[in-house]
C-alpha positions as CSV (number, residue, x, y, z in Angstrom):
1,X,-14.1,-1.9,24.7
2,X,-15.1,1.7,24.5
3,X,-16.9,3.2,21.4
4,X,-14.2,4.2,18.9
5,X,-13.8,7.5,17.2
6,X,-15.0,7.7,13.6
7,X,-12.6,6.1,11.2
8,X,-10.4,8.6,9.5
9,X,-10.0,7.4,5.9
10,X,-7.9,8.9,3.2
11,X,-9.7,8.7,-0.2
12,X,-7.2,8.6,-3.0
13,X,-7.1,11.7,-5.1
14,X,-6.8,10.3,-8.6
15,X,-8.9,10.2,-11.9
16,X,-10.0,6.6,-11.5
17,X,-13.1,5.5,-13.3
18,X,-16.4,5.9,-11.4
19,X,-16.7,2.2,-10.7
20,X,-13.2,2.0,-9.1
21,X,-13.4,2.5,-5.3
22,X,-10.5,2.8,-3.0
23,X,-9.9,3.7,0.7
24,X,-6.8,4.1,2.8
25,X,-7.1,3.7,6.6
26,X,-5.1,5.7,9.1
27,X,-4.5,4.7,12.7
28,X,-7.6,6.6,13.8
29,X,-11.0,5.0,14.5
30,X,-10.5,1.6,16.2
31,X,-10.5,-0.1,19.5
32,X,-7.0,-1.3,20.0
33,X,-5.0,0.1,22.9
34,X,-1.4,1.3,22.9
35,X,1.0,0.6,21.3
36,X,-1.6,-0.4,18.6
37,X,-4.0,2.4,19.1
38,X,-6.3,2.5,17.6
39,X,-7.4,1.1,14.2
40,X,-4.8,-1.7,13.9
41,X,-5.8,-4.1,11.2
42,X,-2.9,-6.5,11.4
43,X,-3.6,-9.8,13.0
44,X,0.1,-10.8,13.1
45,X,1.5,-8.0,15.4
46,X,0.6,-9.5,18.8
47,X,-2.4,-7.2,19.3
48,X,-5.5,-8.5,21.1
49,X,-7.2,-10.7,18.5
50,X,-10.6,-9.5,19.6
51,X,-9.6,-5.9,19.1
52,X,-8.3,-6.7,15.6
53,X,-11.5,-8.6,14.8
54,X,-13.6,-5.6,15.9
55,X,-11.4,-3.2,14.0
56,X,-11.9,-5.2,10.8
57,X,-15.7,-5.3,11.5
58,X,-15.7,-1.5,11.7
59,X,-14.7,-1.4,8.0
60,X,-17.7,-3.4,6.9
61,X,-20.1,-0.5,6.3
62,X,-17.7,1.0,3.9
63,X,-16.9,-2.1,1.9
64,X,-18.9,-4.5,-0.4
65,X,-17.2,-7.6,1.1
66,X,-14.5,-8.8,3.5
67,X,-11.1,-7.9,2.0
68,X,-9.0,-10.7,0.8
69,X,-6.3,-10.5,3.4
70,X,-2.9,-11.9,2.4
71,X,0.2,-13.1,4.3
72,X,2.8,-10.6,3.2
73,X,6.3,-12.0,2.9
74,X,8.2,-9.2,1.0
75,X,8.2,-11.3,-2.2
76,X,6.8,-10.8,-5.7
77,X,3.9,-13.2,-5.8
78,X,0.6,-11.8,-7.2
79,X,-2.7,-13.7,-6.6
80,X,-6.1,-13.4,-8.1
81,X,-8.3,-12.2,-5.2
82,X,-11.4,-13.5,-6.9
83,X,-10.4,-17.1,-6.5
84,X,-8.0,-17.0,-3.6
85,X,-8.6,-17.7,0.1
86,X,-7.5,-15.3,2.8
87,X,-3.9,-15.5,4.2
88,X,-2.2,-16.9,1.1
89,X,1.5,-15.9,0.9
90,X,1.6,-13.0,-1.5
91,X,2.5,-9.3,-1.7
92,X,0.0,-8.3,-4.4
93,X,-3.5,-9.2,-5.5
94,X,-5.8,-8.2,-8.4
95,X,-9.4,-8.8,-9.5
96,X,-11.6,-8.2,-12.5
97,X,-14.8,-9.1,-10.6
98,X,-17.1,-6.5,-8.8
99,X,-17.2,-6.4,-5.1
100,X,-13.9,-8.3,-4.5
101,X,-11.7,-6.2,-2.2
102,X,-7.9,-6.3,-2.8
103,X,-5.9,-5.1,0.2
104,X,-2.4,-4.5,1.3
105,X,-1.3,-3.7,4.9
106,X,1.6,-1.4,5.7
107,X,3.4,0.5,8.5
108,X,6.2,2.2,6.5
109,X,6.3,0.0,3.4
110,X,4.8,1.6,0.2
111,X,1.2,0.7,-0.6
112,X,0.5,0.8,-4.3
113,X,-3.1,0.8,-5.8
114,X,-3.6,0.3,-9.5
115,X,-6.5,0.3,-11.9
116,X,-7.0,0.6,-15.7
117,X,-8.6,3.6,-17.3
118,X,-11.6,1.5,-18.4
119,X,-12.3,0.3,-14.9
120,X,-12.0,-3.4,-15.7
121,X,-9.3,-4.5,-13.3
122,X,-7.8,-3.3,-10.0
123,X,-4.8,-4.4,-7.9
124,X,-3.1,-3.7,-4.6
125,X,0.6,-4.1,-4.0
126,X,2.7,-4.2,-0.8
127,X,6.1,-2.7,-1.8
128,X,8.6,-2.9,0.9
129,X,12.2,-2.3,-0.3
130,X,12.8,-6.0,-0.9
131,X,9.7,-6.6,-3.0
132,X,10.2,-3.3,-4.7
133,X,13.8,-4.2,-5.6
134,X,12.8,-7.6,-6.9
135,X,10.0,-6.4,-9.0
136,X,6.6,-6.8,-7.2
137,X,5.1,-3.7,-8.9
138,X,6.1,-4.9,-12.3
139,X,4.7,-8.4,-11.5
140,X,1.3,-6.8,-10.6
141,X,1.2,-4.7,-13.7
142,X,2.0,-7.8,-15.8
143,X,-0.9,-9.7,-14.2
144,X,-3.3,-6.9,-15.2
145,X,-2.8,-7.7,-18.9
146,X,-3.6,-4.2,-20.1
147,X,-1.4,-1.7,-21.9
148,X,0.9,0.1,-19.4
149,X,-0.3,3.4,-20.8
150,X,-3.8,2.5,-19.6
151,X,-2.7,1.9,-16.0
152,X,-3.4,4.5,-13.2
153,X,-1.4,4.3,-10.0
154,X,-1.9,5.7,-6.5
155,X,1.1,5.7,-4.1
156,X,-0.1,5.6,-0.5
157,X,1.5,6.6,2.8
158,X,5.0,5.3,3.4
159,X,8.1,6.2,5.2
160,X,9.4,9.4,3.6
161,X,12.7,10.1,1.8
162,X,14.1,12.1,4.7
163,X,13.4,9.3,7.3
164,X,14.2,5.9,5.6
165,X,17.8,5.1,6.5
166,X,19.4,2.1,4.9
167,X,22.8,0.6,4.4
168,X,24.9,0.6,1.3
169,X,24.0,-3.0,0.6
170,X,20.3,-1.9,-0.1
171,X,21.5,0.8,-2.4
172,X,23.7,-1.5,-4.3
173,X,20.9,-4.1,-4.8
174,X,18.7,-1.4,-6.4
175,X,21.5,-0.1,-8.6
176,X,22.4,-3.6,-9.8
177,X,18.8,-3.8,-11.2
178,X,18.7,-0.2,-12.5
179,X,21.5,2.3,-12.5
180,X,19.1,5.3,-12.3
181,X,18.2,4.0,-8.8
182,X,21.3,5.9,-7.6
183,X,19.2,9.1,-7.8
184,X,16.9,7.8,-5.1
185,X,19.6,7.6,-2.4
186,X,21.2,10.5,-0.5
187,X,24.4,9.9,1.5
188,X,24.5,10.7,5.2
189,X,27.3,10.6,7.7
190,X,30.8,9.4,7.0
191,X,30.4,7.0,4.0
192,X,33.8,5.4,4.6
193,X,32.9,4.5,8.1
194,X,29.1,4.1,8.1
195,X,27.9,3.6,4.5
196,X,24.4,4.9,5.4
197,X,21.9,6.4,3.0
198,X,18.5,7.9,2.9
199,X,16.2,6.0,0.6
200,X,13.3,7.5,-1.5
201,X,10.8,4.6,-1.9
202,X,8.5,6.9,-3.9
203,X,11.1,7.7,-6.5
204,X,12.2,4.1,-6.8
205,X,8.6,3.1,-7.4
206,X,8.2,5.8,-10.0
207,X,11.3,4.7,-11.8
208,X,10.2,1.1,-12.0
209,X,6.7,2.1,-13.2
210,X,8.1,4.5,-15.8
211,X,10.5,1.9,-17.1
212,X,7.6,-0.3,-18.1
213,X,5.6,2.5,-19.6
214,X,3.3,3.4,-16.6
215,X,3.3,7.2,-16.3
216,X,-0.1,8.1,-14.7
217,X,1.1,8.4,-11.1
218,X,-0.8,10.0,-8.2
219,X,-0.6,10.1,-4.4
220,X,2.4,10.4,-2.3
221,X,5.1,12.8,-3.5
222,X,3.0,13.5,-6.6
223,X,-0.1,15.4,-5.5
224,X,-0.2,14.4,-1.8
225,X,2.3,14.5,0.9
226,X,2.6,11.6,3.4
227,X,5.3,10.2,5.8
228,X,4.4,7.4,8.1
229,X,7.5,8.0,10.2
230,X,7.0,11.6,11.0
231,X,3.2,11.8,11.2
232,X,2.6,9.8,14.4
233,X,-0.9,11.2,14.9
234,X,-2.2,9.6,11.7
235,X,0.1,6.6,10.8
236,X,1.6,3.5,12.2
237,X,5.4,3.3,11.7
238,X,7.5,0.1,12.3
239,X,10.7,2.1,12.0
240,X,9.6,4.6,14.5
241,X,7.9,2.4,17.1
242,X,8.9,-1.2,16.3
243,X,5.8,-2.6,18.1
244,X,2.9,-1.1,16.3
245,X,-0.2,-1.7,14.2
246,X,-0.9,-1.9,10.5
247,X,-3.0,0.2,8.1
248,X,-4.9,-1.0,5.1
249,X,-5.0,0.2,1.5
250,X,-8.1,-1.3,-0.2
251,X,-9.4,-1.2,-3.8
252,X,-12.3,-2.8,-5.6
253,X,-14.6,-2.6,-8.6
254,X,-18.1,-1.5,-7.8
255,X,-21.0,-3.4,-9.4
256,X,-22.9,-1.8,-12.3
257,X,-26.0,-1.8,-10.2
258,X,-24.3,0.2,-7.4
259,X,-22.8,2.7,-9.9
260,X,-26.3,3.2,-11.4
261,X,-27.9,3.6,-8.0
262,X,-25.4,6.2,-7.0
263,X,-26.2,8.3,-10.0
264,X,-29.9,8.3,-9.3
């Protein structure tokens, strides 16, 4: 394996407390070869296991501990990363303990990072359309057990509203849960023949969060602009490439000692 380029992280632009740390990987900075080039962190996509292991090791200097990787199944289960083992079936995790890294992996699905304004709890959510429709974000907020008005949210890179084509059945499932979801779908083609729609995952997530009283939203389509499908240089995209890697969205609470040392 050749020496990789430096990892190209995205640091969330949001007013999180000083002890809340978060990083979003891109596809840049690893050792995997095409079609997984280069920082593929997914061990389930048929990439060389040694390359995935190396890529995960490359994250170590930036993290306080190994992320608590989960086996994402497009459901609504939320686990406590503090007491969980890696690879449990779940699509969200949370922690109240310092140095425990919550993580979600995506390649078009919407990664959602959450914390409270006091910096006492963080969470990471994998919001594909199925989990989003069934309430995975609401389930994560509920597990946080803080007032929704105290929750901060960062929406990470996902497939954009001009690229995510779905069938009418997906649209109907969202509208059955919430009529305002109709605003997140734009018709394309001959509806009588094709019943195809463009889906805005960001807007659907905002609607769900606003419905439960969470309004402090940042990141994609708020104060940053991402699209995994169109930005091939920076992001993996399953819809675009089918065989591809996975990016990681990570969040953790820094210890009091680390925060104090950083201020000195």
